[in-house]
VMD Tcl script that draws the C-alpha trace (Angstrom):
set ca {
  {0.00 0.00 0.00}
  {1.03 3.63 -0.13}
  {1.47 6.56 2.17}
  {-2.23 7.46 1.68}
  {-4.81 5.53 3.62}
  {-4.78 2.42 5.74}
  {-7.52 0.20 7.11}
  {-7.73 -2.39 9.81}
  {-10.32 -4.55 11.45}
  {-9.15 -6.53 14.37}
  {-5.69 -6.53 12.74}
  {-6.83 -8.26 9.53}
  {-5.19 -5.84 7.11}
  {-7.00 -7.30 4.07}
  {-9.61 -4.56 3.70}
  {-7.58 -2.71 1.04}
  {-7.45 -5.73 -1.27}
  {-11.19 -6.41 -0.90}
  {-11.95 -2.71 -1.43}
  {-9.85 -2.65 -4.60}
  {-11.66 -5.72 -5.92}
  {-15.09 -4.27 -5.12}
  {-14.28 -0.98 -6.86}
  {-13.24 -2.91 -9.98}
  {-16.48 -4.96 -9.79}
  {-18.62 -1.83 -9.54}
  {-16.95 -0.32 -12.61}
  {-17.43 -3.51 -14.63}
  {-21.07 -3.88 -13.46}
  {-21.78 -0.46 -14.97}
  {-20.00 -1.36 -18.19}
  {-17.48 1.46 -17.78}
  {-13.92 1.39 -19.01}
  {-11.20 2.91 -16.86}
  {-11.25 5.87 -19.27}
  {-14.99 6.38 -18.67}
  {-14.56 6.19 -14.89}
  {-11.67 8.65 -15.12}
  {-13.88 11.06 -17.07}
  {-16.73 10.77 -14.54}
  {-14.53 11.16 -11.45}
  {-11.87 13.51 -12.87}
  {-9.25 11.12 -11.51}
  {-6.48 9.90 -13.79}
  {-6.84 6.51 -15.46}
  {-3.48 5.40 -14.08}
  {-4.51 6.23 -10.49}
  {-7.76 4.30 -10.90}
  {-5.92 1.34 -12.43}
  {-3.39 1.25 -9.57}
  {-6.24 1.54 -7.07}
  {-8.12 -1.43 -8.59}
  {-4.93 -3.51 -8.46}
  {-4.51 -2.59 -4.74}
  {-1.17 -0.91 -5.47}
  {-2.38 2.25 -3.71}
  {-5.02 3.06 -1.09}
  {-7.59 5.79 -1.75}
  {-7.59 9.06 0.16}
  {-10.90 10.15 1.72}
  {-11.43 12.61 -1.11}
  {-10.81 10.00 -3.83}
  {-13.03 7.46 -2.10}
  {-15.71 10.16 -1.85}
  {-15.58 10.73 -5.62}
  {-15.83 7.01 -6.33}
  {-18.74 6.62 -3.90}
  {-20.55 9.50 -5.61}
  {-20.33 8.00 -9.11}
  {-21.45 4.62 -7.78}
  {-24.31 6.10 -5.71}
  {-23.10 4.77 -2.36}
  {-22.11 6.22 0.98}
  {-18.58 5.49 2.12}
  {-19.96 3.21 4.82}
  {-22.06 1.27 2.31}
  {-19.03 0.69 0.12}
  {-16.86 -0.37 3.06}
  {-19.65 -2.65 4.33}
  {-19.73 -4.36 0.93}
  {-16.17 -5.55 1.48}
  {-16.96 -6.89 4.93}
  {-18.87 -10.04 5.80}
  {-22.50 -9.72 6.89}
  {-22.43 -7.36 9.90}
  {-23.74 -8.81 13.18}
  {-26.57 -7.28 15.18}
  {-24.17 -6.47 18.02}
  {-21.07 -4.69 16.78}
  {-18.30 -5.06 19.33}
  {-15.73 -2.27 19.55}
  {-12.90 -4.57 18.48}
  {-14.89 -5.63 15.38}
  {-15.63 -2.14 14.06}
  {-13.93 -1.29 10.80}
  {-11.40 1.53 11.20}
  {-10.15 3.31 8.11}
  {-7.36 5.90 8.17}
  {-6.38 8.49 5.61}
  {-2.92 9.44 6.84}
  {-2.55 12.07 4.12}
  {-5.50 14.16 5.33}
  {-5.37 13.25 9.03}
  {-8.80 11.56 9.02}
  {-9.77 8.43 10.96}
  {-13.19 6.87 10.41}
  {-14.68 4.14 12.63}
  {-17.82 2.39 11.40}
  {-19.58 2.09 14.78}
  {-22.89 0.82 13.38}
  {-22.29 -0.20 9.75}
  {-25.04 -0.34 7.11}
  {-27.24 -3.40 7.44}
  {-29.99 -4.90 5.28}
  {-33.35 -3.38 6.11}
  {-31.88 -0.48 8.10}
  {-31.56 3.04 6.71}
  {-29.22 4.58 9.31}
  {-25.62 4.06 10.29}
  {-23.32 5.59 12.91}
  {-19.75 6.66 12.20}
  {-17.13 8.08 14.54}
  {-14.79 10.54 12.86}
  {-11.54 12.05 14.10}
  {-9.76 14.87 12.32}
  {-6.34 16.17 13.29}
  {-5.83 19.95 13.64}
  {-5.69 21.54 10.18}
  {-7.29 18.53 8.47}
  {-9.52 19.73 5.63}
  {-11.59 17.31 3.53}
  {-13.90 18.35 0.69}
  {-16.44 16.22 -1.14}
  {-17.59 17.37 -4.59}
  {-21.06 15.88 -4.27}
  {-23.03 13.64 -1.93}
  {-22.80 9.90 -2.57}
  {-26.61 9.84 -2.47}
  {-28.54 13.10 -3.09}
  {-30.68 14.10 -0.12}
  {-28.61 12.09 2.35}
  {-29.62 13.02 5.91}
  {-26.74 13.66 8.31}
  {-26.58 14.43 12.04}
  {-23.14 15.49 13.28}
  {-22.61 15.49 17.05}
  {-19.22 16.82 18.19}
  {-17.88 14.85 21.15}
  {-14.52 16.62 21.63}
  {-12.91 19.68 20.01}
  {-14.39 21.83 17.25}
  {-15.46 21.09 13.68}
  {-16.22 23.42 10.81}
  {-18.74 21.97 8.34}
  {-19.69 23.55 5.04}
  {-22.98 22.20 3.69}
  {-26.04 23.63 1.99}
  {-24.20 26.84 1.13}
  {-23.49 27.64 4.80}
  {-20.47 27.31 7.08}
  {-21.18 25.98 10.57}
  {-18.78 25.84 13.51}
  {-19.76 23.00 15.83}
  {-18.25 22.65 19.30}
  {-18.33 19.82 21.85}
  {-21.94 18.94 22.64}
  {-23.38 20.71 19.57}
  {-25.28 18.83 16.85}
  {-25.71 19.92 13.22}
  {-28.52 18.31 11.17}
  {-29.11 18.65 7.43}
  {-29.92 16.91 4.16}
  {-26.99 16.93 1.76}
  {-27.66 17.95 -1.85}
  {-24.34 19.46 -2.97}
  {-20.68 19.94 -2.02}
  {-19.54 19.56 1.57}
  {-16.41 20.20 3.56}
  {-15.16 19.06 6.98}
  {-12.33 21.05 8.61}
  {-10.71 20.86 12.02}
  {-9.70 24.42 12.97}
  {-7.69 23.15 15.97}
  {-5.84 23.63 18.19}
  {-6.91 20.13 19.27}
  {-8.19 17.18 17.21}
  {-11.95 16.87 16.82}
  {-13.90 13.68 17.50}
  {-17.49 13.47 16.37}
  {-20.35 11.04 15.83}
  {-22.03 11.08 12.43}
  {-25.46 9.54 11.96}
  {-26.24 8.94 8.27}
  {-29.81 8.20 7.18}
  {-30.55 7.16 3.60}
  {-33.46 8.98 1.91}
}
mol new
graphics top color blue
foreach p $ca { graphics top sphere $p radius 0.5 }
foreach p [lrange $ca 0 end-1] q [lrange $ca 1 end] { graphics top cylinder $p $q radius 0.2 }
display resetview
């Protein structure tokens, strides 16, 4: 793998290979060439090819672009590379994904599950971390962001919101979004995602 992102689940270390395979499957299912996917995501063909061969790991931003063109949330995509999630999700069994480049750690506390529309994610951003998403993975996605520690700046719906410990921001996502940790400390937050 590369300097970009890393994943682990109970020390398994095989998430990247399964993720690469699933991304290739999704492209093929749609009948897209690498060139077509590159055009749709504005990511180079060579980067996409290396990603599908598990030679590199995606950054949060790149994974966000891929999720958007495939109409999935990041959690849905990551859940597709995991086995069927149990009803009780023990802390040690929760998928943790790290984007070392951007300083973002994402824990899938309550992953997507058949018949359920909501999921819970714990996010941690290091001071100065700044992640932008060009479009929502699913238009109209409902999000509830509850800051547990630190401060988070969220841009969504044309507005910029500063959320501090204990505050909760709720919205439906229709366009670009941005998550930024203004510091001086890291921010830890719970994100509840509800499919439309």
